[in-house]
DOLUM-912425 format. One record per residue: z, x, y of N, C-alpha, C, O in turn. Coordinates in steps of 0.2 Angstrom, whole numbers, plus 5000, padded with zeros to 4 digits. Layout:
N
ZXYZXYZXYZXY/...
***
This chain:
548
485050525340485550575342485350645341485050655336/485450685346485250755346485850795346486350785350/485750855342486350895342486350945348485750965350/486850975350486951025355487251085353487751085349/486951145354487151205352487951215354488051205360/488351235349489051255351489151325348489251335342/489251375352489351445349489951445346490451425348/489951485340490551495336491151525340491751505339/491051575343491551615347491851575353492351595355/491551525355491751495361492451465361492851475365/492551425355493151395355493351385347493851345345/493051425343493251435336493151365332493551345328/492651325334492551265331492151265325491551265325/492451285319492051285313491651225311491151235309/491951165313491651105311491051085314490651055312/490951115320490351095324490051155328489851155333/490051215324489951275328489251315325489151365328/488951285321488351325318487751315323487651265326/487451375323486851375328486251345326485751375325/486251275325485751235323485751175326486251155329/485251135326485251065329485051015324484751025319/485250955326485150895322484350885322484050885328/484050865316483350845316483250775315483750735313/482650745317482550675316482550655309482450695304/482650585308482750565301482150575297482250575290/481550575299480950585295480750655293480250665290/481250705295481050775294481150785287481450755283/480750835284480850855277481550895276481750885270/481750925281482450955280482850945286482650935291/483550935285483950925290484550975290484651005285/484850975296485351035297485950995300485950935301/486451035302487051015304487050995312486651025316/487350945314487450925321487850975324488450995322/487750995330488151035334488251015341487750975344/488751025344488951005351489151065355489551115352/489051075361489351125366489651095372489351055376/490351105372490651075378490351105385490151155385/490451055390490151075396490751085401491351085398/490651105407491151125412491651065413492251075415/491451005411491950945412492350925406492750885406/492150955400492450935394493150955394493351015396/493550915391494250935389494350945382494150905378/494650995380494651015373495451015371495851055373/495650975366496350965364496350985357496050965353/496851025356497051055349497651025346498151005349/497551005340498150975336498251005330497851025326/498951025328499151055322499751025320500251025323/499751005314500350975311500851035309501451025308/500651095308501051145305501351195311501851215310/500951205317501251245322501251215329501451245334/501051145329500951115335501651085337502051075333/501651065344502251025347502050975352501650995356/502250915351502050865356502250875363502050845368/502650925364502850945371502350985374502351005380/501851015370501351065373500851025377500850965376/500351055380499851025384499251015379498750985381/499151055373498651045369497951075371497451065368/497951115376497351145379497151205376496651235378/497551235371497351295368497651295361498051255359/497451345356497651345350498451365350498851335346/498651405355499351425355499751365358500351365357/499451315361499851265364499651195361499651145364/499451195355499251135351499851085351500451105351/499651025351500150965350500150955343499750985339/500650915340500750905333500450845330500150845325/500450785334500250725331499550705333499350725339/499250665329498650635331498650595337498250585341/499250555337499350505342499350535349499050515354/499750595349499750635355499150665357498950665363/498750695353498150715354497650665357497250685362/497650605354497150555356497350535363496850515367/497950535365498150515372497950565377497850545383/497750625375497550675380496850685381496650715386/496450655377495750655378495550585382495950535382/495050585386494850535391494350485389493850515387/494450425389493950375388493350385392493350395398/492750385389492150385393491950455395491450465399/492250505392492050575393491850615387491950595382/491550675389491350715383491850765381491850825383/492450735378493050775376493050795369492650755365/493450835367493450865360494150855358494650885361/494350825352494950815349494850865342494550835338/495250915342495150965337495750975332496250985335/495650965326496150965321496151035317495651055315/496751065316496751125313496651125306496951085302/496151165304495951165297496551185292496951235294/496651155287497151175282497751135283498251135279/497851095289498451055290498350985287497750965286/498950945287498950875284499350835289499850855291/499050775290499350725294499450655289498950645285/500050625289500150575284500350515288500850515293/500050455287500250395290500150385297500450345301/499650425300499450415307498750385308498350395303/498650355313497950325314497850325322498350325326/497250315324497050305331496750245333496550235339/496850195329496650125330495950115333495450145330/495850085339495150085342494850145345494250155346/495350195346495150255349494750245356494850195359/494250285357493950295364493150305363492950315357/492850295368492150315369491950375372492350405376/491350405371491150465374490750445380490750385383/490350495383490050485389489350455388489150405392/488950485384488250465382488050485376488450525372/487450475374487150495367487250565366487350585360/487050605371487050685370487750715371487850765370/488250675374488850695375489450645373489750615377/489550645366489950595364490650625364490850675365/491150575362491850595361491850625354491550595349/492050695353492050725347492750735343493150765347/492750715337493350735333493150775328492750765324/493450845328493150895323493750935321494350915321/493651005320494151045317494051115320493551135323/494651155320494551225322495051265317495351235313/494951335318495351375314494951415309494351405308/495351455305495051505300495051485293494751505289/495451425292495551405285494851375283494451345287/494751375276494151345273494251275271493851235269/494951255272495151185270495051135276495251155281/494751085275494651035280495351005282495750995278/495450985288496050945290496050885286495550845285/496650875283496750815278497150765281497750775284/496850705281497250645285497350595279496950565276/497950585278498250535273498350475276498850465280/498050425274498050355277498350305273498250295267/498750255276498950195274498550135276498650085274/498150155282497750105285497050135287496950195285/496750105292496050145294496250195299496650185304/495950255299495950305304495750275311496150285316/495150255311494950215317494750145315494450135310/494950095319494750025317494549995324495049975328/493949985325493749955331493949875332494049855337/494049845326494349785326494149735331494449695335/493449725331493149675335492949705342492649665346/493149765344492949785350492349835350492049845345/492049855356491549895357491749965359492149975364/491450015355491550085357490950115356490550105351/490750165360490150205360490250275360490650305362/489750315357489650385358490250425355490650445358/490250415348490850455345490550495339490150465335/490750555338490650595333491250615329491650645332/491250605322491850625318491550665313491150655309/491850735313491550785309492050825305492550845308/491850835299492250885295492950875294493350915294/493150815292493850795291493850765284493350735281/494450765281494550735274495050675275495550685278/494750625273495150555273495350535266494950535261/495950525265496150505258496750445259497150455263/496650395255497150335255497650355250497650345244/498250375253498750395249499050335244499350345239/499050275246499350215242498850205236499050175231/498250245236497850235230497850295226497450305221/498250345227498350405223498850385218499350375219/498550385211499050365206499650395206500150375203/499750465207500350505207500750505213501250535213/500550465218500950465225501550425224501450365221/502050445227502650395227502550335230502950285228/502150325235501950265238501350225235501050185238/501150245229500550215226500650135225501150115223/500150095227500150025226499450005223499349945221/498950045224498250035221497849985226497349965224/498149965232497749915236497749935243497249925246/498249965246498249985253497850055254497650085250/497650065261497350125262496750105267496750055270/496350155269495850145274495250195273495050205268/495050215279494450255280494250245287494650265292/493650225288493450205295493150135295492750115291/493450095300493250025300492950015307493249995312/492250015307491850005314491649925313491149915311/492049885315491949815315491949795322492549785325/491349775325491349755332490649775335490149745333/490549825339489949855341489949915345490449945346/489349945346489350005349488650045347488350025343/488550105351487950145349488150215349488650235352/487750255345487850325345488450345341488950385344/488550325335489150335331488850385325488350375322/489150445325489050495319489650505315490150525318/489550505309490050525304489750585300489250565296/489950645300489550695297490050745294490550765297/489950765287490250825284490950805282491350855281/491150745282491850715280491850705272491350695269/492450705270492650685263493050625263493550625266/492850565260493250505259493450495252492950495247/494050495250494250485244494750425243495250415247/494550375239494950315239494850275245495350235247/494350285249494250265256493550235257493150255254/493550195262492850155263492650165270493050165275/491950165271491650165277491450095278491150065274/491650065284491349995286491049995293491350025297/490449975293490049965299489749895300489249885297/490049855304489949785304489849755311490349755314/489249735313489249705320489649635319489649605314/489949625325490449565325490449525332490449565337/490349465332490449425338489849435342489249435340/489949455349489449465354489249545354488749565357/489549585349489449655349488949665343488849635339/488649725344488149745339488149825339488149855344/488049855332488049925331487249945331486849905328/487149995335486450025335486450095335486750125340/486150135331486150205331486750235328487150265331/486850225321487450245317487150295312486650275308/487450355312487150405307487750425302488350445305/487650425296488150445291487850505287487350485283/488050565288487650625286488150675282488650685284/487950695276488250745273488950735271489350785271/489150675270489850665268489850655260489350645257/490550665258490650645251491050585251491650575254/490850525248491150465248491250445241490850425237/491850445239492050435232492650395230493150395234/492650365224493150335221493550285224494150265223/493250245229493550195232493650135227493150125223/494250105227494350055222494950005225495150025230/495049955221495649905222495849885216495449865212/496449875215496749845209496549765209496349745214/496649735203496449665202495749655203495549595206/495249695201494549685200494349665193493749665192/494849665188494649645181494349575181494449535185/493949565175493749505174493249475179493249415180/492849525182492449505188492749465193492449425196/493349485195493749455200493349475207493349535208/493149425211492849435217493249435223493049445229/493949435222494349435228494349495232494449495238/494249555228494249615231493549645230493349645224/493249675235492549705234492449775236492049785241/492849825234492849895236492149925235491849925229/491849955240491249995239491350065243491850075246/490850105242490850165246490750155254491150185258/490250115255490050095262489850025262489450005257/490049985267489849925268489549915275489949935280/488949895276488649895283488349825283488049795278/488449795289488149725290487849715297488149725302/487149705297486849695303486849745308487049735314/486749805306486749865310485949885311485549885306/485849905317485149925318485150005319485550035321/484550035316484450105316485050145313485450185316/485150125306485750155302485350205298484950195294/485650275299485450325295485950345290486550355292/485750345283486250375278485850425274485450415271/486150485275485750545274486150605270486650625273/485950625265486150685261486950685260487250735260/487150625258487850615256487850615248487350605245/488450615246488650605239489050545238489550535241/488750495235489150425234489350425226488850425222/489950435224490150435217490650395215491250385219/490650355210491150325206491550275211492150265210/491150235215491550185219491550115216491050095213/492050085217492150015215492650005209492749955207/492850065206493250055200493650125199493450175201/494150115195494550175193494850165186495250125185/494550195181494750185174495450205172495750195167/495750245177496450265176496950225179497550235179/496750165182497250125186497150055183496650025182/497650025180497649965177497349905182497649905187/496949865179496549815182496049835188495749795191/495949895189495449925194494849935190494549985190/494549875187493949875183493349875187493349855192/492849905184492149895186491949825187492149785182/491649805192491449735193490749725196490549775199/490449665195489749655198489749655206489249655209/490349655209490449645216490549705220490549715226/490649765216490849825219490249875218489949885213/490049915223489449955223489650025227490150035230/489150075226489150135230489050115237489350135242/488450075238488250055245488149985245487749955240/488349945250488249875251487949865258488349875263/487349855259487049855265486749785266486249765263/486949755271486749685272486449675279486749685284/485849645279485449625285485349685290485449675296/485249745288485149795292484349815294483949815289/484249815300483549835302483449905304483949945306/482849935302482650005304483250045300483550095303/483250035294483750075290483350125286482850125283/483650185286483450245282483950275278484550295280/483850275271484350295266483950355263483450335259/484050415264483650465261484050525259484550545262/483850555253484150625250484850615249485250665250/485050565246485750555244485850565237485350545233/486350585234486550585227487050525226487550515229/486750475221487150415221487250405213486850385209/487950405211488050415204488650365203489150355207/488650345196489250315193489550255197490150245197/489150215200489350155203489650105199489450095193/490150065201490350005197489849965195489749945189/489349945200488849905198488149935201487849965197/488049925207487449945210487550015214488050025217/487050055213486950115218486850095225487250115229/486350055226486250025233486149945232485649935229/486549905235486349835236486149825243486549825247/485549795243485249775250485249695250484949665245/485649675254485649595255485349575261485449605266/485049515261484749485267484749405265484449385260/485149365269485149295267484749245271484749185269/484349275276483849225279483249255280483149325280/482649215281482049245282481949295287482249285293/481649355286481549405291482249435293482249465299/482749435289483449455291483449535291483949565294/483049565287483049635286482349665286481849645283/482249705291481549735293481549805294482049835296/481049845291480949915292481449955288481949985291/481449955281481849985277481550045273481050035270/481850105273481550165270482150185265482650205267/481950185259482450215253482050275250481550265246/482250335252481750395250482150455248482650475250/481850475242482050545240482750545238483150595238/483050495235483750485233483750505225483250495222/484350525223484450525216484950475214485550465216/484750425209485150375206485350395199484850405195/485950395197486150415190486750375188487250365192/486650345182487150295180487350235184486850225188/487850205183487950135186487550085182487050105178/487650025183487249975179486649945183486149925179/486549955189485949935193485849995198486350015201/485250015199485050075203485050045210485450055214/484450005212484349975219484149905218483649895214/484449865222484249795222484049775229484449785234/483449755230483149725237483049655236482549625235/483649615236483549545235484249515233484749545233/484149455230484749425227485149385232484949375238/485649345229486149305233485849235236486249185235/485249235239484949175241484249165239483949205236/483949105240483249095238482849085244482249055244/483049105250482649095256482049145255482149195253/481449125258480849165257480849215262481049215267/480449275259480349335263480949355268480849345274/481449375264482049405268481949475270482349495275/481549515266481449585268480749595269480249575266/480649635275479949645277479949725279480349755281/479349745277479149815278479649865275480049905278/479649865268480049905264479649965261479149955258/479950025261479650085258480250105253480750135255/480050115246480450145241480050205239479550195235/480150265241479750315239480150385237480650395240/479850405232480050475229480750475227481050535226/481050425225481750425222481650435214481150425211/482250465211482350475204482850425202483450435204/482650385197483150335194483250365187482750365183/483850385185483950415178484550385175485050385178/484550375169485050355164485550295167486150295167/485150255171485550195173485850155167485450145162/486450135167486850105161487150155157487450135152/487150215158487450265154488250255153488450245147/488650245158489350235157489550165155490050155151/489150115157489250045155489950025157490349995153/490150045163490850035165491049965165491649945164/490649915167490749845167490749815160491049755159/490449845155490449815148489949765148489949725143/489449755152488949705152488349715149487849675148/488249775146487649795142486949785145486549755141/486849805151486149805153486049865158486549895160/485449875160485249925164484649905168484049895165/484749895175484149875179484049925184484549945188/483449955185483350015189483149985196483550005201/482649945197482449925204482249845203481849835200/482649805207482549735208482249715214482549735219/481649685215481349665221481249585221480949555217/481549555227481549485227481349465235481749495239/480949415236480749395242480649445247480949445253/480149485246479949545250479249525253478849495250/479049555258478349565261478249635264478649665267/477649655262477449725264477949775261478149815265/477949775255478449825252478049865247477549845244/478149935248477749985244478350025240478750045243/478150025234478550065229478150125227477650115223/478250185229477750245229478050305226478550325229/477850335221477950395218478650405216478950455217/478950355213479650355210479650375203479150365200/480250395200480350405193480850365190481450365193/480650325185481150275182481250305175480750295170/481750335173481850375167482450365163483050355166/482350365156482950365151483450315151483950315155/483250265148483750205146483650185139483250145138/483950215134483850205127484350155124484350145118/484850125128485350095126485350015125485449985120/485049985130485149905130484449875131483949905134/484349815127483749775127483649735134483149725136/484249725137484249695144484149745149484549765152/483449765150483349825154482649825157482249795154/482549855163481849855166481849915171482349935173/481249945172481149995177481149965184481549975188/480649915185480549875191480449805189480049785184/480749765192480649685191480549655198480849665202/479949615198479749575203479949505201479649485196/480349475205480549405204480649365210480549395216/480849305210481049255215480449215217479849225215/480549175222480049125224479449155229478949125229/479549205232479149235237479049305237479549345236/478449335236478249405237477549405240477049375238/477449445245476849455248476649535250477149565252/476049555248475849615249476349675246476649715250/476349675240476849715236476349765233475849755229/476549835234476149885231476549935227477049965229/476449935220476749975215476250035214475850025210/476450095217475950145217476250215214476750235216/475850245209475950315207476650325205476950385206/476950275202477650285199477550315192477050305188/478150345189478150365182478750325179479350325181/478550295173479050255169479050295163478550305159/479650315161479750355154480350335151480950345154/480350325144480950315140481350255142481950255143/481050195144481350135146481350085141480850065139/481950075138481950025133481849955135482149935140/481449915132481249845134480649835138480149815136/480749845145480249825150480249885155480749895159/479649915156479549955161479449925168479749925173/478849885168478749835174478749765172478349745167/479249725175479349655173479149615179479349625185/478749565178478449525183478649455181478349425176/479049415185479249345184479049305190479349305195/478449275190478149245195478549185198478949155195/478449185205478749125209478249085212477649085210/478449035216477948985219477549015224476948995225/477749065228477349095234477249165233477649205236/476749185229476649255228475849265230475449225230/475749325233475049345235475049425236475449455238/474449445234474249515235474749565232475049605236/474749565225475149615222474749665219474249655215/474849735220474449785217474849835213475349855215/474549845207474849895203474349955201473949935198/474450015204473950065204474250135203474750145206/473950175199474050245198474750255195474950315195/475050215191475650225188475550245181475050235178/476050285178476050305171476650275168477250275170/476450235162476950205158476950235151476450235148/477550265149477650305143478250275139478750275142/478150255133478650235129478650285123478250275118/479150335123479050385117479450355111479450395106/479750295111480150285105480250215103480250195097/480250165108480550095107480050045105480349995102/479450045106479049995105479149935111479149875109/479249965117479449915122478849885126478249905124/478949845130478449815134478349855140478749865145/477749885141477649925146477449885153477749905158/477149835152477049785157477249715154476949695149/477749675157477949615155477849565160478149565165/477449515159477249455164477549395161477349375155/478049365164478449315161478049245160478149215155/477649225165477349155164476649155162476349105161/476449215159475749215156475149215161474649215159/475349225168474749225172474749295176475249325177/474049315177473949375181473649365187473349405191/473549295189473249285196473649315201474249315202/473249345206473549375212473749445211474049475215/473649475204473849545203473249585202472849565198/473249645205472649685204472949755201473349785203/472649765195472849825191472249875192471749855191/472449945193471949995193472250065192472750075194/471850105188472050175187472750185184472950245185/472950145180473650155177473550185170472950175167/474050225168473950255162474550235157475150225160/474350215151474850185146474850235140474350255138/475450235137475550265131476150245127476750235130/476150235121476750215116476650245110476150245107/477150285108477150325101477150275095476950295090/477250215096477250165090476550135090476450085086/476050155094475450125094475250075100475750055103/474650075101474450035107474549955107474349925112/474749935101474849865101475549845105475649785105/475849885107476449875111476449885118476949895122/475849895120475749925127475949875132476249885138/475749805131475949755137476149695133475949675127/476449645137476649585134476549535140476749535145/476249475138476249415142476649365138476549345133/477049335142477449275140477149215141476949205147/477049165136476649105137477049055141476749005143/477649065143478049015147478448975142478848935145/478448995136478848955131479448995129479848965124/479649045132480249085130480049155127479449165125/480449195127480349265124480149265117479749305115/480349215113480149215106479349205105479049215100/479049175111478349155110477949205114477349195115/478249265116477849315120477349345115477449355109/476749365118476249395114476149465117476049475122/476049505112475949575113475149585112474849555109/474949635116474249655116474049725115474449765117/473549735112473249805111473049825118472949785123/472949895119472749915126472049885127471849865133/471549885122470949855123470949785125470549765130/471349745122471449675124471749675132471549625136/472149715133472549715139471949725145471949695150/471549775144471049785149470649725150470449715156/470449685145470049625146470449575150470249545154/471049565148471549515151471649525158471649485162/471849595159472049615166471449625171471549635177/470849635168470249665172470449725176470249735181/470849765172471049835176470449875176470049885172/470349905182469849955184470150025182470650045185/469750065179469850135178470550155175470850205176/470850105170471450125167471350165161470750185160/471850195158471750245153472350235148472950225150/472250245141472750245136472750315134472350345130/473250355136473350425134474050455134474450425138/474150505130474850535130474850595135474550645134/475250585140475350645145475650705141476150695137/475450765143475750825140476250845145476150895148/476850815145477350835150477650905148477750915142/477850945153478251005152478850995148479051025143/479350955151479950935149480250875151480650875156/480050815149480150755152480950725150481150675153/481350765147481950745145482550775150483150765148/482350795155482750825160483150765163482850715165/483850785165484250735168484750765173484650825173/485150735176485650765180486150805176486350855178/486250775170486750815166486450885164486750935164/485750885162485450945160485350995166485451055165/485350965172485351005178485951045179486051095180/486551005177487151035178487251095173487451145174/486951085167486951145162486551195164486651255163/485951185168485551235170485951275176485751335177/486351245179486751285184487351315181487751345185/487451315174488051345171488651305170489151335168/488551235172489151195171489051155164488551175160/489551115162489451075156488851025158488751005163/488551005153487850975154488050895154487850855149/488350875159488450805160488550785168488650835172/488550725169488550705176489250715179489250745185/489850705176490450725179490550795181490850815186/490250845177490350915179489950925185490150965189/489350895186488950905192489350885198489350915203/489550825197489850785203490550825205490650835211/490850855200491450885202491350945206491750965211/490750975205490651035210490251015216490451035221/489850955216489550935222489950905227489850905233/490550875224491050845229491350905234491750885238/491250965232491551015236491051035242491251085246/490551005242490051015248490351005255490650945255/490351045259490451035266490151085271489751125268/490251085277489951125282490051205280489551245281/490651215278490851285277490651305269490651365268/490351255265490251275258489651235256489651195251/489051235260488451195259488051235254487851295256/487851215248487451245243486851205242486951145240/486251225243485651195242485551165235485251115233/485851205230485751185223486151115221486051085216/486551095226486951035224486750975229487050935231/486050985231485750935235485350885231485150905226/485150825234484650785230484050815230483650805225/483850855235483150885235483050935229482550935226/483650975228483651025222483650985215483251005211/484050935215484050895208483350865207483050865201/483050835212482350805211481850855209481450845205/481850915212481350965210481450985203480950995200/482050995201482151015194481950955189481550975184/482050895190481950835186481150825186480850815181/480850825192480150805192479750865190479150845187/479950925190479550975187479450965179478950995176/479950935176479850915169479250875168479050865162/479050835173478450795172477750825174477250785175/477750885175477150925177476750925170477050935165/476050925171475650925165475250995165474851005161/
***
């Protein structure tokens, strides 16, 4: 999808008026999507405060009042604009399946207008748009605030269960959701029946606090997440804030559960998740699921910030089918303080879990700061099948128990561990843990190891008789056992390795904790975009602490 220039003075479209264009997903920097109406476009204005449904909606002065009336005035299959007045509020209205645009460069646009700095606020009891098994194409939803009012604890109609967001269940191509805020609301994109979604972009949104009552005691009946996607092709999730989804500690029975996540992405091909801030999830920051062999292909998870939650990223689980994920790249992410809140009370912290993968590269990531739980690891390779796995140039620091954990299965081949740095500053943990005692099929090279309690804790091989029989090795013995080429036992002289998202908040003049950072970052939008609250800025701050 490419952005089209829309001059600010043309129709006062604050939400899509900046003189910049959308960039491709693999660019180093991205900007806002923009559109310019053409001579055939119809522009409909909607204002709950000054509009009237007897008006024609064709100007700010003749705006209609309700979303329903505005939606009736734009034309299906055309390059039309439905503009909502900034600072206004609509309650209990929805557009159901809505309409399609003309083509990829000329979508149907729902955006905003006016001089207020406040986004249009849409208070929902159900989904704002619900494709409900139908096909809709070429739609851009930009710079709107969605909130599920039955989940606002102080609302007179609070019930803790109803509400919505956007429910794209059916099929279509060319869907963009950009610059919106979702509170107590979920995004769903799920191919259904004979329809399929291809080309969906979720960019620069704030997606926070979605929950459902009756999730206590690991109840699986309700599974609220920030986004749920299933069998979508060419899905881009870029530069969003995902925070505190799946639980609400202020609402009775809305407990953190293993079933609730910030992102739950199932069977998606050509998936790109990049430069997002992913914090305080009920369970996983990102759960990638695939239930059949070759069901998920071409996955990039790049330059994201994962903080808190009990699991950072899982690429596997749920079934035992072989090689369900193919051509996966996990690159340049920062995983920090996983397990900090322990919202579920399960007392573990898992950073990256990889199961049944082929041609997967884990490159240049940082796995940092987990001093709390013995049930923890930086990376764990497990399950029955792994092929062509490369663990390259990653940094493991301050991980209690296991930095790299390897649990062999029956069909493994060609695993490389090279150029990584493993540092244990305190705990006497296992820098490399191999569960069944075999190193066949693994190539170690150029890794650096250090433990402040001495090199006798550098690595552990489990003999297969259980953890009580695991044997630790000196670095010298490890070199012989692993046949590692060009390895090194040395203490890196890092500039400031204790940097976290919380300390970055302090650096910005806030309280030095994750909630303070998030409270400010959630104010990000097109009219208030600050680079210091992006994943790129956080990553630069934390990783500079590991300069030598």
